[in-house]
Backbone as XML, in Angstrom:
<?xml version="1.0"?>
<chain id="A" units="angstrom">
  <residue number="1" name="MET">
    <atom name="N" x="103.137" y="74.601" z="81.288"/>
    <atom name="CA" x="103.810" y="74.787" z="82.304"/>
    <atom name="C" x="104.614" y="75.914" z="82.312"/>
  </residue>
  <residue number="2" name="ARG">
    <atom name="N" x="104.654" y="76.756" z="81.055"/>
    <atom name="CA" x="105.488" y="77.753" z="81.066"/>
    <atom name="C" x="104.604" y="79.176" z="81.620"/>
  </residue>
  <residue number="3" name="ASN">
    <atom name="N" x="103.108" y="78.407" z="81.275"/>
    <atom name="CA" x="102.129" y="80.016" z="81.467"/>
    <atom name="C" x="102.244" y="79.980" z="83.588"/>
  </residue>
  <residue number="4" name="MET">
    <atom name="N" x="102.670" y="78.484" z="84.094"/>
    <atom name="CA" x="102.135" y="78.887" z="85.448"/>
    <atom name="C" x="103.796" y="79.104" z="86.180"/>
  </residue>
  <residue number="5" name="GLY">
    <atom name="N" x="104.607" y="79.073" z="85.437"/>
    <atom name="CA" x="105.953" y="79.654" z="85.900"/>
    <atom name="C" x="105.974" y="80.817" z="85.878"/>
  </residue>
  <residue number="6" name="ARG">
    <atom name="N" x="105.156" y="81.925" z="84.569"/>
    <atom name="CA" x="105.393" y="82.706" z="84.880"/>
    <atom name="C" x="103.964" y="83.799" z="85.490"/>
  </residue>
  <residue number="7" name="MET">
    <atom name="N" x="103.223" y="82.971" z="85.652"/>
    <atom name="CA" x="101.751" y="83.464" z="86.635"/>
    <atom name="C" x="102.726" y="83.098" z="88.126"/>
  </residue>
  <residue number="8" name="LEU">
    <atom name="N" x="103.800" y="82.575" z="88.319"/>
    <atom name="CA" x="104.499" y="82.585" z="89.625"/>
    <atom name="C" x="105.293" y="83.368" z="90.052"/>
  </residue>
  <residue number="9" name="LYS">
    <atom name="N" x="106.265" y="84.263" z="88.754"/>
    <atom name="CA" x="106.641" y="85.015" z="88.567"/>
    <atom name="C" x="105.629" y="86.444" z="88.939"/>
  </residue>
  <residue number="10" name="GLN">
    <atom name="N" x="104.939" y="86.227" z="88.483"/>
    <atom name="CA" x="103.901" y="87.336" z="88.696"/>
    <atom name="C" x="103.502" y="87.686" z="89.811"/>
  </residue>
  <residue number="11" name="VAL">
    <atom name="N" x="103.434" y="86.636" z="90.717"/>
    <atom name="CA" x="102.803" y="86.620" z="92.267"/>
    <atom name="C" x="104.181" y="87.073" z="92.628"/>
  </residue>
  <residue number="12" name="GLN">
    <atom name="N" x="105.002" y="86.518" z="92.280"/>
    <atom name="CA" x="106.262" y="86.873" z="93.418"/>
    <atom name="C" x="106.593" y="88.453" z="93.676"/>
  </residue>
  <residue number="13" name="LYS">
    <atom name="N" x="106.900" y="88.957" z="91.861"/>
    <atom name="CA" x="106.897" y="90.259" z="92.091"/>
    <atom name="C" x="105.637" y="91.179" z="92.721"/>
  </residue>
  <residue number="14" name="MET">
    <atom name="N" x="104.221" y="90.593" z="92.598"/>
    <atom name="CA" x="103.457" y="91.251" z="93.363"/>
    <atom name="C" x="103.356" y="91.341" z="94.612"/>
  </residue>
  <residue number="15" name="GLN">
    <atom name="N" x="103.709" y="89.986" z="95.287"/>
    <atom name="CA" x="104.393" y="89.978" z="96.846"/>
    <atom name="C" x="105.317" y="90.821" z="97.016"/>
  </residue>
  <residue number="16" name="ALA">
    <atom name="N" x="106.451" y="91.456" z="96.423"/>
    <atom name="CA" x="107.507" y="92.058" z="96.729"/>
    <atom name="C" x="107.109" y="93.451" z="96.457"/>
  </residue>
  <residue number="17" name="ASP">
    <atom name="N" x="106.170" y="93.697" z="95.815"/>
    <atom name="CA" x="105.739" y="95.137" z="95.445"/>
    <atom name="C" x="104.951" y="95.508" z="96.630"/>
  </residue>
  <residue number="18" name="MET">
    <atom name="N" x="103.993" y="94.789" z="96.939"/>
    <atom name="CA" x="103.389" y="94.978" z="98.151"/>
    <atom name="C" x="104.233" y="94.905" z="99.548"/>
  </residue>
  <residue number="19" name="MET">
    <atom name="N" x="105.051" y="94.368" z="99.764"/>
    <atom name="CA" x="106.058" y="94.410" z="100.650"/>
    <atom name="C" x="106.213" y="95.990" z="100.816"/>
  </residue>
  <residue number="20" name="ARG">
    <atom name="N" x="106.681" y="96.427" z="99.600"/>
    <atom name="CA" x="107.761" y="97.666" z="99.517"/>
    <atom name="C" x="106.700" y="98.612" z="99.488"/>
  </residue>
  <residue number="21" name="VAL">
    <atom name="N" x="105.497" y="98.315" z="99.013"/>
    <atom name="CA" x="104.292" y="99.885" z="99.654"/>
    <atom name="C" x="103.929" y="99.718" z="101.066"/>
  </residue>
  <residue number="22" name="GLN">
    <atom name="N" x="104.167" y="98.346" z="101.651"/>
    <atom name="CA" x="103.616" y="98.414" z="103.163"/>
    <atom name="C" x="104.763" y="99.231" z="103.888"/>
  </residue>
  <residue number="23" name="GLU">
    <atom name="N" x="106.246" y="98.856" z="103.790"/>
    <atom name="CA" x="106.768" y="99.604" z="104.191"/>
    <atom name="C" x="107.117" y="100.877" z="103.738"/>
  </residue>
  <residue number="24" name="GLU">
    <atom name="N" x="106.863" y="101.909" z="102.526"/>
    <atom name="CA" x="106.528" y="103.238" z="102.405"/>
    <atom name="C" x="105.552" y="103.696" z="103.057"/>
  </residue>
  <residue number="25" name="LEU">
    <atom name="N" x="103.809" y="102.816" z="103.191"/>
    <atom name="CA" x="102.969" y="103.657" z="104.039"/>
    <atom name="C" x="103.452" y="103.720" z="105.628"/>
  </residue>
  <residue number="26" name="ALA">
    <atom name="N" x="104.325" y="103.578" z="106.059"/>
    <atom name="CA" x="104.798" y="103.663" z="107.488"/>
    <atom name="C" x="105.392" y="105.277" z="107.239"/>
  </residue>
  <residue number="27" name="GLN">
    <atom name="N" x="105.952" y="105.703" z="106.246"/>
    <atom name="CA" x="106.217" y="106.891" z="106.270"/>
    <atom name="C" x="105.618" y="107.978" z="105.526"/>
  </residue>
  <residue number="28" name="LYS">
    <atom name="N" x="104.267" y="107.806" z="105.005"/>
    <atom name="CA" x="103.334" y="108.364" z="104.493"/>
    <atom name="C" x="102.617" y="109.022" z="105.621"/>
  </residue>
  <residue number="29" name="THR">
    <atom name="N" x="101.837" y="110.448" z="105.650"/>
    <atom name="CA" x="101.268" y="110.339" z="106.339"/>
    <atom name="C" x="99.704" y="111.360" z="106.062"/>
  </residue>
  <residue number="30" name="VAL">
    <atom name="N" x="98.571" y="111.367" z="106.826"/>
    <atom name="CA" x="97.633" y="112.072" z="106.470"/>
    <atom name="C" x="97.196" y="112.844" z="107.654"/>
  </residue>
  <residue number="31" name="GLU">
    <atom name="N" x="96.675" y="113.824" z="107.362"/>
    <atom name="CA" x="96.684" y="115.458" z="108.563"/>
    <atom name="C" x="94.957" y="115.410" z="108.722"/>
  </residue>
  <residue number="32" name="ALA">
    <atom name="N" x="94.178" y="115.583" z="110.082"/>
    <atom name="CA" x="92.875" y="115.487" z="110.044"/>
    <atom name="C" x="92.353" y="116.823" z="111.065"/>
  </residue>
  <residue number="33" name="ALA">
    <atom name="N" x="91.446" y="117.615" z="110.843"/>
    <atom name="CA" x="91.336" y="118.883" z="111.842"/>
    <atom name="C" x="90.155" y="118.900" z="112.445"/>
  </residue>
  <residue number="34" name="ALA">
    <atom name="N" x="89.749" y="119.342" z="113.242"/>
    <atom name="CA" x="88.395" y="119.323" z="113.659"/>
    <atom name="C" x="88.428" y="120.595" z="114.357"/>
  </residue>
  <residue number="35" name="GLY">
    <atom name="N" x="87.067" y="121.341" z="114.545"/>
    <atom name="CA" x="86.718" y="122.257" z="115.300"/>
    <atom name="C" x="87.517" y="123.576" z="114.670"/>
  </residue>
  <residue number="36" name="GLY">
    <atom name="N" x="87.266" y="123.773" z="112.979"/>
    <atom name="CA" x="87.918" y="124.533" z="112.726"/>
    <atom name="C" x="89.355" y="124.622" z="112.557"/>
  </residue>
  <residue number="37" name="GLY">
    <atom name="N" x="90.189" y="123.394" z="112.736"/>
    <atom name="CA" x="91.541" y="123.197" z="112.955"/>
    <atom name="C" x="92.300" y="123.419" z="114.664"/>
  </residue>
  <residue number="38" name="MET">
    <atom name="N" x="90.986" y="123.327" z="115.409"/>
    <atom name="CA" x="91.849" y="123.644" z="116.644"/>
    <atom name="C" x="92.571" y="122.559" z="117.203"/>
  </residue>
  <residue number="39" name="VAL">
    <atom name="N" x="91.784" y="121.420" z="116.781"/>
    <atom name="CA" x="92.615" y="119.869" z="116.685"/>
    <atom name="C" x="92.894" y="119.312" z="115.551"/>
  </residue>
  <residue number="40" name="LYS">
    <atom name="N" x="93.931" y="119.254" z="115.698"/>
    <atom name="CA" x="95.034" y="118.328" z="114.232"/>
    <atom name="C" x="95.237" y="117.031" z="114.749"/>
  </residue>
  <residue number="41" name="VAL">
    <atom name="N" x="95.359" y="116.052" z="113.722"/>
    <atom name="CA" x="95.909" y="114.828" z="114.126"/>
    <atom name="C" x="96.661" y="113.988" z="112.721"/>
  </residue>
  <residue number="42" name="VAL">
    <atom name="N" x="97.659" y="113.478" z="113.288"/>
    <atom name="CA" x="98.248" y="112.855" z="112.055"/>
    <atom name="C" x="98.241" y="111.460" z="112.349"/>
  </residue>
  <residue number="43" name="ALA">
    <atom name="N" x="98.169" y="110.641" z="110.901"/>
    <atom name="CA" x="97.974" y="109.495" z="111.129"/>
    <atom name="C" x="98.919" y="108.941" z="109.914"/>
  </residue>
  <residue number="44" name="ASN">
    <atom name="N" x="99.418" y="107.719" z="109.968"/>
    <atom name="CA" x="100.705" y="107.373" z="109.056"/>
    <atom name="C" x="99.814" y="106.311" z="108.351"/>
  </residue>
  <residue number="45" name="GLY">
    <atom name="N" x="100.257" y="105.511" z="106.928"/>
    <atom name="CA" x="99.577" y="104.860" z="106.184"/>
    <atom name="C" x="99.388" y="103.171" z="106.825"/>
  </residue>
  <residue number="46" name="HIS">
    <atom name="N" x="99.562" y="103.382" z="107.827"/>
    <atom name="CA" x="99.923" y="101.607" z="108.804"/>
    <atom name="C" x="98.892" y="101.985" z="109.767"/>
  </residue>
  <residue number="47" name="GLN">
    <atom name="N" x="97.983" y="103.130" z="109.973"/>
    <atom name="CA" x="96.737" y="103.577" z="110.440"/>
    <atom name="C" x="97.206" y="103.962" z="111.848"/>
  </residue>
  <residue number="48" name="GLU">
    <atom name="N" x="98.454" y="104.715" z="112.247"/>
    <atom name="CA" x="98.884" y="104.550" z="113.577"/>
    <atom name="C" x="98.916" y="106.349" z="113.832"/>
  </residue>
  <residue number="49" name="ILE">
    <atom name="N" x="98.557" y="106.699" z="115.260"/>
    <atom name="CA" x="98.447" y="107.684" z="115.402"/>
    <atom name="C" x="99.614" y="108.562" z="115.436"/>
  </residue>
  <residue number="50" name="VAL">
    <atom name="N" x="100.434" y="109.825" z="114.882"/>
    <atom name="CA" x="101.610" y="109.934" z="114.791"/>
    <atom name="C" x="101.342" y="111.198" z="115.587"/>
  </residue>
  <residue number="51" name="SER">
    <atom name="N" x="100.548" y="111.851" z="115.693"/>
    <atom name="CA" x="100.744" y="112.878" z="116.716"/>
    <atom name="C" x="99.089" y="113.809" z="116.873"/>
  </residue>
  <residue number="52" name="ILE">
    <atom name="N" x="98.746" y="114.302" z="117.757"/>
    <atom name="CA" x="98.057" y="115.283" z="118.140"/>
    <atom name="C" x="98.327" y="116.764" z="118.081"/>
  </residue>
  <residue number="53" name="ALA">
    <atom name="N" x="97.427" y="117.604" z="117.522"/>
    <atom name="CA" x="97.781" y="118.949" z="118.256"/>
    <atom name="C" x="96.879" y="119.632" z="118.610"/>
  </residue>
  <residue number="54" name="ILE">
    <atom name="N" x="96.628" y="120.168" z="119.696"/>
    <atom name="CA" x="95.657" y="121.185" z="119.985"/>
    <atom name="C" x="95.625" y="122.224" z="120.631"/>
  </residue>
  <residue number="55" name="ASP">
    <atom name="N" x="95.028" y="123.313" z="119.725"/>
    <atom name="CA" x="95.568" y="124.638" z="119.864"/>
    <atom name="C" x="94.645" y="125.264" z="121.284"/>
  </residue>
  <residue number="56" name="PRO">
    <atom name="N" x="95.612" y="126.023" z="122.230"/>
    <atom name="CA" x="95.577" y="126.012" z="123.512"/>
    <atom name="C" x="93.867" y="126.550" z="123.882"/>
  </residue>
  <residue number="57" name="GLU">
    <atom name="N" x="93.425" y="127.678" z="122.881"/>
    <atom name="CA" x="91.881" y="128.305" z="122.685"/>
    <atom name="C" x="90.992" y="127.185" z="122.861"/>
  </residue>
  <residue number="58" name="ALA">
    <atom name="N" x="91.214" y="125.987" z="122.174"/>
    <atom name="CA" x="90.454" y="124.557" z="122.483"/>
    <atom name="C" x="90.045" y="124.344" z="124.169"/>
  </residue>
  <residue number="59" name="VAL">
    <atom name="N" x="91.283" y="124.696" z="124.858"/>
    <atom name="CA" x="90.787" y="124.083" z="126.495"/>
    <atom name="C" x="90.254" y="124.972" z="126.894"/>
  </residue>
  <residue number="60" name="ASP">
    <atom name="N" x="88.952" y="124.530" z="127.252"/>
    <atom name="CA" x="88.152" y="125.890" z="127.884"/>
    <atom name="C" x="87.639" y="124.346" z="129.145"/>
  </residue>
  <residue number="61" name="PRO">
    <atom name="N" x="88.132" y="124.738" z="130.481"/>
    <atom name="CA" x="87.691" y="123.702" z="131.362"/>
    <atom name="C" x="86.016" y="123.489" z="132.172"/>
  </residue>
  <residue number="62" name="GLU">
    <atom name="N" x="85.273" y="124.859" z="131.276"/>
    <atom name="CA" x="83.863" y="124.906" z="131.416"/>
    <atom name="C" x="83.221" y="123.488" z="130.671"/>
  </residue>
  <residue number="63" name="ASP">
    <atom name="N" x="84.121" y="123.672" z="129.423"/>
    <atom name="CA" x="83.753" y="122.790" z="128.504"/>
    <atom name="C" x="84.528" y="121.502" z="127.853"/>
  </residue>
  <residue number="64" name="VAL">
    <atom name="N" x="84.826" y="120.531" z="128.845"/>
    <atom name="CA" x="85.964" y="119.859" z="128.590"/>
    <atom name="C" x="85.268" y="118.515" z="127.219"/>
  </residue>
  <residue number="65" name="GLU">
    <atom name="N" x="84.088" y="118.395" z="127.213"/>
    <atom name="CA" x="83.387" y="117.658" z="126.470"/>
    <atom name="C" x="83.627" y="117.639" z="124.791"/>
  </residue>
  <residue number="66" name="MET">
    <atom name="N" x="83.176" y="119.320" z="124.656"/>
    <atom name="CA" x="83.687" y="119.593" z="123.482"/>
    <atom name="C" x="84.766" y="119.618" z="122.871"/>
  </residue>
  <residue number="67" name="LEU">
    <atom name="N" x="86.113" y="119.650" z="123.835"/>
    <atom name="CA" x="87.502" y="119.197" z="123.001"/>
    <atom name="C" x="87.553" y="117.522" z="122.949"/>
  </residue>
  <residue number="68" name="GLN">
    <atom name="N" x="86.737" y="116.654" z="123.775"/>
    <atom name="CA" x="87.025" y="115.526" z="123.630"/>
    <atom name="C" x="86.379" y="114.687" z="122.341"/>
  </residue>
  <residue number="69" name="ASP">
    <atom name="N" x="85.130" y="115.699" z="122.073"/>
    <atom name="CA" x="84.825" y="115.261" z="120.749"/>
    <atom name="C" x="85.133" y="116.092" z="119.423"/>
  </residue>
  <residue number="70" name="MET">
    <atom name="N" x="86.339" y="117.371" z="119.467"/>
    <atom name="CA" x="86.861" y="117.504" z="118.965"/>
    <atom name="C" x="87.921" y="116.779" z="118.172"/>
  </residue>
  <residue number="71" name="VAL">
    <atom name="N" x="88.857" y="116.153" z="119.633"/>
    <atom name="CA" x="89.869" y="115.418" z="119.456"/>
    <atom name="C" x="89.391" y="113.879" z="118.343"/>
  </residue>
  <residue number="72" name="LEU">
    <atom name="N" x="88.061" y="113.180" z="119.152"/>
    <atom name="CA" x="87.706" y="112.066" z="118.853"/>
    <atom name="C" x="87.059" y="112.414" z="116.493"/>
  </residue>
  <residue number="73" name="ALA">
    <atom name="N" x="86.939" y="113.209" z="116.781"/>
    <atom name="CA" x="86.088" y="113.879" z="115.178"/>
    <atom name="C" x="87.692" y="113.808" z="114.450"/>
  </residue>
  <residue number="74" name="ALA">
    <atom name="N" x="88.552" y="114.307" z="114.750"/>
    <atom name="CA" x="89.699" y="114.472" z="114.176"/>
    <atom name="C" x="90.290" y="113.187" z="114.130"/>
  </residue>
  <residue number="75" name="VAL">
    <atom name="N" x="90.568" y="112.280" z="115.508"/>
    <atom name="CA" x="91.236" y="111.091" z="115.298"/>
    <atom name="C" x="90.659" y="109.870" z="113.914"/>
  </residue>
  <residue number="76" name="ASN">
    <atom name="N" x="88.891" y="110.037" z="113.976"/>
    <atom name="CA" x="88.376" y="109.084" z="113.465"/>
    <atom name="C" x="88.681" y="109.364" z="111.781"/>
  </residue>
  <residue number="77" name="GLU">
    <atom name="N" x="88.623" y="110.973" z="111.736"/>
    <atom name="CA" x="88.709" y="111.151" z="110.124"/>
    <atom name="C" x="90.347" y="111.098" z="109.756"/>
  </residue>
  <residue number="78" name="ALA">
    <atom name="N" x="91.092" y="111.250" z="110.665"/>
    <atom name="CA" x="92.697" y="110.566" z="110.083"/>
    <atom name="C" x="92.470" y="108.942" z="109.651"/>
  </residue>
  <residue number="79" name="LEU">
    <atom name="N" x="92.242" y="108.320" z="110.820"/>
    <atom name="CA" x="92.210" y="106.887" z="110.422"/>
    <atom name="C" x="91.835" y="106.647" z="109.301"/>
  </residue>
  <residue number="80" name="ARG">
    <atom name="N" x="90.629" y="107.046" z="109.084"/>
    <atom name="CA" x="89.643" y="106.776" z="107.624"/>
    <atom name="C" x="90.314" y="107.148" z="106.596"/>
  </residue>
  <residue number="81" name="SER">
    <atom name="N" x="91.123" y="108.496" z="106.712"/>
    <atom name="CA" x="91.997" y="109.118" z="105.432"/>
    <atom name="C" x="92.931" y="108.159" z="105.480"/>
  </residue>
  <residue number="82" name="ALA">
    <atom name="N" x="93.542" y="107.880" z="106.606"/>
    <atom name="CA" x="94.895" y="106.242" z="106.321"/>
    <atom name="C" x="94.370" y="105.610" z="105.489"/>
  </residue>
  <residue number="83" name="LYS">
    <atom name="N" x="93.395" y="104.802" z="106.233"/>
    <atom name="CA" x="92.917" y="103.772" z="105.310"/>
    <atom name="C" x="92.820" y="103.429" z="103.856"/>
  </residue>
  <residue number="84" name="GLU">
    <atom name="N" x="91.912" y="104.490" z="103.622"/>
    <atom name="CA" x="91.550" y="105.101" z="102.283"/>
    <atom name="C" x="93.330" y="105.119" z="101.836"/>
  </residue>
  <residue number="85" name="MET">
    <atom name="N" x="94.450" y="106.148" z="101.901"/>
    <atom name="CA" x="95.278" y="105.972" z="101.611"/>
    <atom name="C" x="96.258" y="104.966" z="101.038"/>
  </residue>
  <residue number="86" name="ALA">
    <atom name="N" x="96.270" y="103.816" z="102.208"/>
    <atom name="CA" x="96.686" y="102.323" z="102.078"/>
    <atom name="C" x="95.643" y="101.825" z="101.277"/>
  </residue>
  <residue number="87" name="ALA">
    <atom name="N" x="94.607" y="101.731" z="101.111"/>
    <atom name="CA" x="94.004" y="101.099" z="99.965"/>
    <atom name="C" x="94.598" y="101.068" z="98.742"/>
  </residue>
  <residue number="88" name="ASP">
    <atom name="N" x="94.478" y="102.767" z="98.603"/>
    <atom name="CA" x="94.787" y="103.402" z="97.005"/>
    <atom name="C" x="95.474" y="102.802" z="96.957"/>
  </residue>
  <residue number="89" name="GLU">
    <atom name="N" x="97.240" y="103.002" z="97.401"/>
    <atom name="CA" x="98.289" y="102.728" z="97.521"/>
    <atom name="C" x="98.615" y="101.264" z="97.147"/>
  </residue>
  <residue number="90" name="MET">
    <atom name="N" x="97.837" y="100.519" z="97.448"/>
    <atom name="CA" x="97.925" y="98.364" z="97.455"/>
    <atom name="C" x="97.057" y="98.405" z="96.292"/>
  </residue>
  <residue number="91" name="ALA">
    <atom name="N" x="96.094" y="99.131" z="95.792"/>
    <atom name="CA" x="95.305" y="98.746" z="94.715"/>
    <atom name="C" x="96.033" y="99.022" z="93.199"/>
  </residue>
  <residue number="92" name="LYS">
    <atom name="N" x="97.313" y="99.941" z="93.360"/>
    <atom name="CA" x="98.132" y="100.702" z="92.646"/>
    <atom name="C" x="99.050" y="99.107" z="92.200"/>
  </residue>
  <residue number="93" name="VAL">
    <atom name="N" x="99.321" y="98.319" z="93.202"/>
    <atom name="CA" x="100.201" y="97.095" z="93.149"/>
    <atom name="C" x="99.361" y="96.093" z="92.608"/>
  </residue>
  <residue number="94" name="THR">
    <atom name="N" x="98.053" y="95.755" z="93.113"/>
    <atom name="CA" x="97.315" y="94.792" z="93.124"/>
    <atom name="C" x="96.371" y="94.914" z="91.864"/>
  </residue>
  <residue number="95" name="GLY">
    <atom name="N" x="96.319" y="95.823" z="91.106"/>
    <atom name="CA" x="95.094" y="95.915" z="90.135"/>
    <atom name="C" x="93.725" y="95.882" z="90.349"/>
  </residue>
  <residue number="96" name="GLY">
    <atom name="N" x="93.748" y="96.315" z="92.019"/>
    <atom name="CA" x="92.286" y="96.248" z="92.775"/>
    <atom name="C" x="91.980" y="94.691" z="93.150"/>
  </residue>
  <residue number="97" name="LEU">
    <atom name="N" x="92.805" y="93.652" z="93.433"/>
    <atom name="CA" x="92.232" y="92.406" z="93.598"/>
    <atom name="C" x="92.172" y="92.601" z="95.007"/>
  </residue>
  <residue number="98" name="ASN">
    <atom name="N" x="91.146" y="92.246" z="95.544"/>
    <atom name="CA" x="90.388" y="92.052" z="96.760"/>
    <atom name="C" x="91.488" y="91.123" z="97.420"/>
  </residue>
  <residue number="99" name="ILE">
    <atom name="N" x="92.972" y="91.329" z="98.026"/>
    <atom name="CA" x="93.738" y="90.272" z="98.999"/>
    <atom name="C" x="93.430" y="90.424" z="100.432"/>
  </residue>
  <residue number="100" name="PRO">
    <atom name="N" x="92.937" y="88.761" z="100.978"/>
    <atom name="CA" x="92.760" y="89.086" z="102.499"/>
    <atom name="C" x="93.666" y="89.171" z="103.022"/>
  </residue>
  <residue number="101" name="GLY">
    <atom name="N" x="93.819" y="89.987" z="104.293"/>
    <atom name="CA" x="94.738" y="89.845" z="105.445"/>
    <atom name="C" x="95.564" y="90.705" z="105.316"/>
  </residue>
  <residue number="102" name="MET">
    <atom name="N" x="95.548" y="91.744" z="103.804"/>
    <atom name="CA" x="96.341" y="92.915" z="103.685"/>
    <atom name="C" x="95.962" y="93.858" z="103.998"/>
  </residue>
  <residue number="103" name="PRO">
    <atom name="N" x="96.647" y="94.515" z="104.978"/>
    <atom name="CA" x="96.299" y="96.013" z="105.765"/>
    <atom name="C" x="95.464" y="97.300" z="104.749"/>
  </residue>
  <residue number="104" name="GLY">
    <atom name="N" x="94.459" y="97.568" z="104.896"/>
    <atom name="CA" x="94.311" y="98.843" z="104.078"/>
    <atom name="C" x="93.304" y="98.551" z="102.577"/>
  </residue>
  <residue number="105" name="LEU">
    <atom name="N" x="92.777" y="97.201" z="102.729"/>
    <atom name="CA" x="92.410" y="96.185" z="101.641"/>
    <atom name="C" x="91.038" y="95.973" z="102.194"/>
  </residue>
</chain>
């Protein structure tokens, strides 16, 4: 019975640590760029886009498709990096356990 109580306390601590990490991830950001830095996207650890910066030189009315492609590439890379960052932070708490329903895992 003592082992069960100890295990329950460990699970409760892990839950609290996971909640803390989730809160911290909202403040952490990653940046991705495309087109040689002409398009920059920042995402937070909750995989939300925080900002997009487009160099005015990237805006060519004759080639809107290229700008769209650069934005799409930068957004996808920022989201991939944010997901990886979240998974890394959660793995520190869970010891690499795969816990269903936890973002970033």
